[in-house]
C-alpha positions, 0 to 999 in steps of 0.5 A, a space after each residue: 610830272 617827270 619821275 626820272 632822277 637827273 642822273 646819267 647812266 652809261 652802259 657798254 655792251 656787245 651781243 647782250 640783247 637777251 640781257 638788255 631789257 632787264 638791264 634797262 628796266 633796272 636803270 629806268 629811274 635815270 633821266 639819261 641812259 647812254 648805250 654804246 655798242 661794240 658791233 653786236 650781232 644780236 640786235 641790241 641797238 633796236 631794243 635800247 632805242 625802244 627804251 628811249 636810250 641814247 644809242 651809239 655804236 663804237 668799234 674801238 677795241 677794249 673796255 676802256 675806250 668804249 666806256 670813255 665814249 659812253 661817259 663823254 656823251 653823258 650830260 648829267 652827273 
């Protein structure tokens, strides 16, 4: 039985590999987790992929454009 709630969670990051596992564990209830990275140098994309997240990289500068990229990839409420 699928335990995940039909919900999308979008998160953006840069150089947050040390904090990412705890973050992803805290939102593991969601059916879809979208992670958008902004040119991190510490390997968070590999961590997110291991958690089963949908992973994207976006080099646009600024919080708002990067957050919009993440939201646009969400398929659930």
